[in-house]
C-alpha positions in Angstrom: 74.9 -112.9 -221.1 75.2 -116.0 -223.2 78.8 -115.0 -223.8 79.6 -114.9 -220.3 78.0 -118.3 -219.4 79.7 -119.8 -222.4 83.2 -118.4 -221.3 82.9 -119.5 -217.6 81.4 -122.7 -218.1 83.8 -125.7 -216.9 83.5 -127.9 -220.3 83.6 -131.3 -217.9 80.8 -130.6 -215.7 78.5 -128.3 -217.1 78.1 -126.3 -214.2 78.4 -122.6 -215.1 80.5 -120.4 -212.5 78.5 -117.2 -212.7 75.3 -118.6 -211.3 77.3 -120.2 -208.5 78.8 -116.6 -207.6 75.5 -115.0 -207.8 73.7 -117.4 -205.7 76.7 -116.8 -203.1 76.2 -113.2 -203.0 72.2 -113.5 -203.1 72.4 -115.2 -199.6 73.7 -111.7 -198.1 70.7 -109.9 -196.8 71.8 -106.5 -196.7 73.7 -106.6 -200.2 71.5 -105.4 -203.2 72.6 -107.3 -206.2 71.2 -106.1 -209.4 71.7 -108.7 -212.0 70.7 -106.9 -215.2 73.8 -104.4 -214.5 76.4 -107.6 -214.5 78.3 -107.2 -217.6 81.7 -108.9 -219.4 85.1 -107.8 -217.5 87.3 -105.6 -220.2 89.2 -108.7 -221.1 86.6 -110.9 -222.0 87.8 -113.6 -219.2 85.5 -112.4 -216.8 82.7 -110.0 -215.8 81.8 -107.3 -213.7 79.1 -107.4 -210.8 78.4 -104.2 -209.1 77.1 -104.4 -205.2 75.4 -101.8 -203.2 74.7 -102.1 -199.4 73.8 -99.4 -196.9 76.6 -96.8 -196.7 78.9 -98.2 -199.3 79.1 -99.9 -202.8 81.7 -101.4 -205.0 82.5 -103.6 -208.1 83.7 -107.2 -208.3 86.0 -107.5 -211.1 86.1 -111.3 -211.6 88.6 -113.1 -213.8 88.1 -116.7 -214.8 91.0 -119.6 -214.8 90.2 -122.4 -216.4 92.6 -124.3 -214.2 93.0 -124.2 -210.4 96.7 -125.1 -210.7 99.3 -122.5 -209.2 100.7 -121.4 -212.4 97.5 -120.7 -214.5 96.1 -119.1 -211.2 99.1 -117.2 -210.7 98.7 -115.6 -214.4 94.9 -114.9 -213.8 95.7 -113.2 -210.4 98.1 -111.1 -212.1 95.9 -109.9 -215.0 93.3 -109.0 -212.1 95.7 -106.9 -210.1 96.5 -105.1 -213.4 93.1 -104.2 -214.0 92.3 -102.9 -210.7 95.4 -100.5 -210.9 92.8 -98.3 -212.9 90.1 -99.1 -210.4 91.4 -99.0 -206.8 87.8 -99.0 -205.4 86.9 -102.3 -207.2 87.4 -106.0 -205.7 89.1 -108.5 -207.8 87.8 -112.1 -207.4 89.9 -115.3 -208.9 87.1 -117.9 -210.1 88.1 -121.5 -211.2 86.8 -124.9 -211.1 88.6 -125.6 -208.0 90.7 -123.4 -205.8 93.3 -125.1 -203.6 94.6 -123.8 -200.2 97.7 -122.9 -201.7 96.0 -120.9 -204.4 93.5 -119.6 -202.0 96.8 -118.1 -199.9 98.1 -116.6 -202.9 94.8 -114.8 -203.2 94.5 -113.1 -199.6 98.1 -112.6 -199.8 97.5 -110.3 -203.1 94.1 -108.8 -201.7 92.3 -111.1 -204.2 88.9 -113.0 -203.6 88.6 -116.4 -204.5 85.6 -118.1 -205.4 85.4 -122.1 -207.0 82.9 -124.0 -208.6 83.0 -126.6 -205.9 81.4 -124.4 -203.5 84.6 -122.8 -201.8 84.9 -119.2 -201.1 87.0 -116.6 -199.7 85.6 -112.8 -200.4 85.9 -109.4 -198.4 84.3 -106.3 -199.6 82.9 -103.2 -197.5 81.7 -104.8 -194.0 81.1 -108.2 -195.4 83.1 -111.3 -195.0 82.8 -114.5 -196.9 84.6 -118.2 -196.3 83.7 -121.3 -197.3 86.2 -124.1 -196.9 86.4 -128.0 -197.3 84.4 -128.4 -200.1 85.8 -131.2 -202.1 87.1 -130.9 -205.7 84.1 -131.6 -207.9 86.2 -131.7 -210.9 88.6 -133.9 -212.5 92.2 -133.2 -212.5 93.5 -131.2 -215.5 95.2 -133.6 -218.2 98.6 -131.9 -217.6 98.5 -132.6 -214.0 97.0 -136.4 -214.4 100.5 -136.9 -216.7 102.5 -136.3 -213.9 101.5 -139.3 -211.8 101.0 -141.9 -214.1 102.9 -145.0 -213.6 105.4 -144.5 -216.8 105.8 -140.9 -215.6 106.5 -141.6 -211.8 110.0 -142.8 -213.1 110.6 -139.0 -213.9 109.5 -138.3 -210.5 112.1 -140.6 -208.9 114.7 -139.3 -210.8 114.0 -135.6 -209.8 113.3 -136.7 -206.3 116.4 -138.5 -205.7 118.6 -136.5 -207.3 116.7 -133.1 -206.3 120.0 -130.6 -206.8 120.3 -131.8 -210.5 119.0 -129.6 -213.4 118.2 -131.9 -216.0 118.1 -131.8 -219.6 115.1 -133.3 -221.3 117.3 -135.9 -223.3 119.5 -136.5 -220.2 116.2 -137.0 -218.1 114.7 -139.2 -220.7 117.8 -141.5 -220.6 117.9 -141.7 -217.0 114.1 -142.5 -216.3 114.3 -144.9 -219.5 111.2 -143.1 -220.9 110.5 -141.1 -224.2 111.5 -137.5 -224.6 107.6 -136.8 -225.5 106.7 -138.2 -222.0 109.4 -136.0 -219.9 107.9 -133.0 -221.8 104.3 -133.9 -220.5 105.7 -134.2 -217.2 107.4 -131.3 -217.4 104.3 -129.4 -218.3 102.4 -130.7 -215.7 104.9 -129.8 -213.1 105.0 -126.4 -215.0 101.4 -125.9 -214.2 101.7 -126.9 -210.5 104.3 -124.0 -210.2 106.8 -126.6 -209.1 109.9 -126.1 -211.8 112.8 -123.7 -210.5 114.1 -123.7 -213.8 112.2 -123.0 -217.3 115.1 -124.4 -219.5 116.0 -127.2 -217.7 114.0 -129.9 -215.4 114.8 -129.1 -211.6 111.9 -128.9 -208.7 111.3 -125.6 -206.8 109.8 -127.8 -204.0 110.9 -131.4 -203.8 108.8 -132.0 -200.8 105.3 -130.5 -201.7 105.9 -132.7 -205.2 106.4 -136.2 -203.2 103.7 -134.9 -200.9 101.3 -134.5 -203.5 102.3 -137.6 -205.4 102.0 -139.6 -202.3 98.3 -138.2 -201.8 97.3 -139.2 -205.3 97.5 -142.9 -203.8 99.5 -144.2 -206.8 99.2 -147.9 -207.5 102.5 -149.6 -208.3 101.0 -153.0 -207.9 100.1 -155.5 -211.1 99.4 -158.7 -208.6 100.2 -159.9 -205.4 100.3 -163.1 -203.2 99.9 -163.4 -199.5 102.2 -166.3 -197.9 102.8 -167.8 -195.0 106.4 -169.3 -193.8 107.8 -170.7 -190.3 111.1 -169.0 -191.4 112.5 -166.2 -189.6 112.1 -163.0 -191.6 116.0 -162.5 -192.5 116.0 -166.0 -193.3 113.2 -166.3 -196.0 114.1 -162.7 -197.3 117.6 -164.1 -198.1 116.2 -166.8 -199.9 114.1 -164.8 -201.9 117.0 -162.7 -202.8 119.0 -165.8 -203.6 116.1 -167.1 -206.0 115.8 -163.7 -207.8 119.6 -163.6 -208.2 119.6 -167.3 -209.7 116.9 -166.3 -212.2 118.2 -162.8 -213.0 114.8 -161.2 -211.6 114.6 -158.0 -209.9 113.8 -158.2 -206.3 113.6 -155.4 -203.5 112.2 -155.3 -200.1 109.3 -152.7 -200.2 106.8 -150.7 -197.8 107.3 -151.0 -194.3 110.1 -153.5 -194.7 112.1 -151.3 -196.5 111.4 -148.2 -194.1 112.6 -150.4 -191.1 116.1 -151.0 -193.0 116.3 -147.5 -193.9 115.4 -145.8 -190.6 114.2 -148.2 -188.0 111.5 -146.6 -186.7 108.2 -148.9 -187.2 108.7 -152.4 -187.7 106.1 -154.8 -189.3 105.1 -158.4 -188.3 104.5 -158.9 -192.3 107.5 -158.5 -195.0 106.5 -157.0 -198.3 108.7 -157.3 -201.3 108.6 -156.6 -204.7 109.4 -159.3 -207.0 109.4 -159.0 -210.9 108.5 -162.5 -211.8 105.8 -165.2 -211.7 104.8 -164.9 -208.0 103.5 -168.5 -207.6 106.4 -170.0 -209.0 108.7 -167.9 -206.7 106.8 -169.0 -203.8 107.1 -172.8 -204.7 110.8 -172.6 -205.3 111.4 -170.9 -202.0 109.2 -173.0 -200.1 106.2 -170.6 -199.1 102.7 -171.2 -198.5 100.1 -169.4 -200.2 97.4 -168.2 -198.0 94.0 -166.2 -198.5 94.7 -164.3 -195.2 97.1 -164.1 -192.3 100.2 -164.5 -194.0 103.6 -163.2 -192.8 105.1 -162.4 -196.3 103.5 -160.6 -199.2 104.8 -161.1 -202.9 104.2 -157.9 -205.2 104.6 -157.9 -208.9 104.9 -154.3 -210.0 103.1 -152.9 -213.0 106.5 -151.1 -213.8 110.2 -151.5 -212.7 110.5 -148.0 -212.2 109.9 -149.3 -208.3 113.4 -150.4 -208.4 115.3 -147.0 -209.3 117.9 -146.3 -206.9 117.4 -149.5 -205.1 120.2 -149.7 -202.1 121.7 -152.4 -199.9 120.9 -152.6 -196.4 122.1 -155.8 -193.9 123.0 -157.4 -197.1 119.4 -157.2 -198.8 118.1 -154.6 -201.6 115.7 -152.3 -200.7 113.5 -149.8 -202.5 114.8 -146.0 -202.7 113.7 -143.8 -200.0 111.5 -142.1 -202.4 109.5 -145.0 -203.4 109.7 -146.2 -200.1 107.9 -143.1 -198.6 105.4 -143.2 -201.3 104.7 -147.1 -200.4 104.3 -146.0 -196.4 102.4 -143.1 -197.2 99.4 -145.4 -198.2 99.4 -147.3 -195.4 97.1 -145.8 -192.7 98.5 -145.1 -189.2 102.2 -146.7 -188.5 103.1 -146.6 -192.5 102.4 -142.7 -192.1 104.7 -142.5 -189.3 107.4 -144.5 -191.1 107.1 -142.1 -194.2 107.6 -139.3 -191.9 110.7 -141.1 -190.6 112.2 -141.7 -194.3 111.5 -138.1 -195.1 112.9 -136.4 -191.9 116.1 -139.1 -191.8 117.1 -139.3 -195.1 115.1 -137.4 -198.1 115.4 -133.7 -196.2 119.3 -134.2 -196.3 119.4 -134.0 -199.8 116.7 -131.3 -200.3 
């Protein structure tokens, strides 16, 4: 038993998976669970749990996946299916720190149960059906997944999502995104764990929409600092003055958020303008004649933490705006009308390229 607990233990949380599953089964009053009969599975990465109930019996063959990401989960499911070929009366169960809706769907389609250490479960055997959903992920994301959504790595995501039909060599992607080949390799590994690569030799997204949605859901923060300002000038006039200032100083500038979305797809108009400006914000405000305020401003200057936000900027009505991918991610973080604007950008611009 000690070996099982050691194999099934999540190193970050210290919560063993086996007791979690046994507690779940013990809550079924008509199922007999003989804890002494539990043994290691044939591949040493799982265990077997014999169960009895009035009129029937079975064995749960459980397989452990150290990551709940689709790629490793898919491999664990395949291993379980191979074991079940010789034991068709047994029931396969995938166990992982956390099982997403996507992985749970994969399990159901293949007739495999799913249980995670966060308390979610989908399991059926005999006349018993167990379903628990909605429990939040209690475990930190895998390192390879985190590497996909860092500010520096997001440069690679923008390139892949703005050019969704291009299969990139790593060196070419490194040059286009202005990052090291090592960073590209880390992001490629993370995307592979997410089962989001359509080509193992080159870097090509299998499902750009899914990657964009997951990136936006991670709530990335591109802001190093911001300055809220008030101006009596009309929006187009003050934005034109800011563009002129940025050009004279040779600094990067672009409309962003809802302001950019309105120029790309005029669906949601905000009373407050927002711009990215890679310069000292206080100096810019003074030179353009803006009044910094603590609240109630109608213009927000944002200095980004990484100039990748300017990738694929485009000109609309004489002013630079962030590319559709960056605009989508920015708007998706704004509750209500921001989400509506993001959907408009996806439907009217991005989906045409996917």
